[in-house]
C-alpha angles and dihedrals in degrees: 000000000000104000129188110200126208118187143110123196134054093279089062094041091062091053092048090051091051093049091050093047089051088061101248118149112247107184097166137031128192120201141156120282117268112278132206111254142159130037093304091046090224119166111271128196116233119255089250092053092050091053092046093051091047087059095043093249121155111251127204122190108187117173089219139006095208110115090203096042136096094288106037093156091059091047091049091050090052090049092052091049093049093048090050092052095046094201124205090219143351119226115205125194124167091328098156098220129093111242113227120219094263089062093047090052099045105076115074092237096030128235125316122203128205106212124186100223143059098265138253084033113081104010111176143043107326110033096147095051094045095048091057093041091053093049095243114178093215144011134171149162126304121191112201141179102246122238133172094279130087104271091326102125127120115281117244103174133008126192123182132210130180119243108231121220090246098043117129125193087258095055095041091045091057094050093046092047091057091045091049090054092050093048095049092049090052091050093047090051090052091050091048088059088054090246111147111221119228110264112216117191113227113255118248092226121079099029114158132166126228101212118205114275113249129202088234089070093065100087112093118237103213090197088077121089121269090247093053093046093048090054092049092052090054094041092052095050116135096005131066091348118223112259144184135187118250126189098241108123133091108308087009093292110175120256127195110245124189118228111213099162133035140151139180113283128220092208108114120237110230119222113268096026113132122241109258094032118134108242102180143346119213143140091293095056144262113329114212128187115241135195134253133093122328127300087050126196134223132229121224114218110214106169127034141170131201120211109283092009136100130265105266138181107254094250090060094039091056094056092083097033136082105212113158124198107265095042112142114228125203097033086262124150117185115223116262115254113271114261116239113258115255121244116258 
C-alpha cells in the first residue's frame, strides 16, 4: 500500500511508526509547521516530522490546504505533491488542519482517520481529556472514512479500552496511541487484500463534542464535588495542569500551585466548613473540603508544584511551606447566609 500520512503530535507519531514497521510505503508526510517551544522558544519540529526525516520521507508543512485560503501557494504545492505520489490512501491522525474536499477525493481509497474515542461520543479536538473528565468507564479507537464533517465519517473499525480510576490523559493517551497504530495497520492490511471493510454510519444518538482544552480551565473550582475534581486533575495532566491558589507568599499573598496528584479522602467534611478549606494534613496528603450536596466529600492532594519548582510528593512539598489546617485554597469565599427579612 502506498500511504500518505498526515499528523503532528506523539499520538500520530506512534501510528506512523506502526505503518512503517508493517512495511507500507510512505512516500510523503504532511505535518504542522515547526513551532517555538521550550525555554528558549526555538522552533521545534513535530514528532511526526522527526520520524519522517529519520526515515528519509519527504515532508510538507503547509499552513493550509485550502486552495482559496490565505496560503493558496502552499496548498497548491501540497496538491501537486499528492498528485505526483498518487497514494492509495491517506491516513490522518491529529493533523490539526481541516481537509478540503479535493484532499478527501484524491487518494484512490480516500482518507482514513484515527480518532481516540468511541464515536459518535467525543467528536472533536480533546476526546481523551473529556472522556476522563466526564467519568466515562471506557473509551477507545475509532477508524473512520473521512468526509467533510467534523469526525462524522462512517466507522470502519472500533476497539474499546477501559478507563482506570487512576488514568490520566497522559497514561490513557499512550495506550490509545499504541492501539491506534495496531488498528490502522490491521485496516491497511485488509485494504491491501482488496477486502472492503464494513462501513457503519455513526448513530445520530449519543453525539458529544470534545472541545479544545483551554488554559483558562486549569483553576480548580472547589464548589465541585470531590469526584468531579479528582477527574479534572487526572484529565488535565499533563495539560493544562489543574491549579489552585494558596496563600504562601510574602504577607500571605496567594501563589498559583499546580495539582498533579489527588485522590478521594476519607476525612469527613463538617457542616459549615467552606469549600476549599484545608481539613487535615497527614502522611497521605492535604485533605481539602469540596462542594456538592451534604454529606460532602474531601479531596486529598498528593502531588503539587509551585511556580518555577518541581513536581513533588506533598510530604516533600510541605517542607518549605507553612500551610496550617483551616487555610482556604482558591481565594474563594462563599457568600454569607441570607439574613431573614424583618417584619414590617
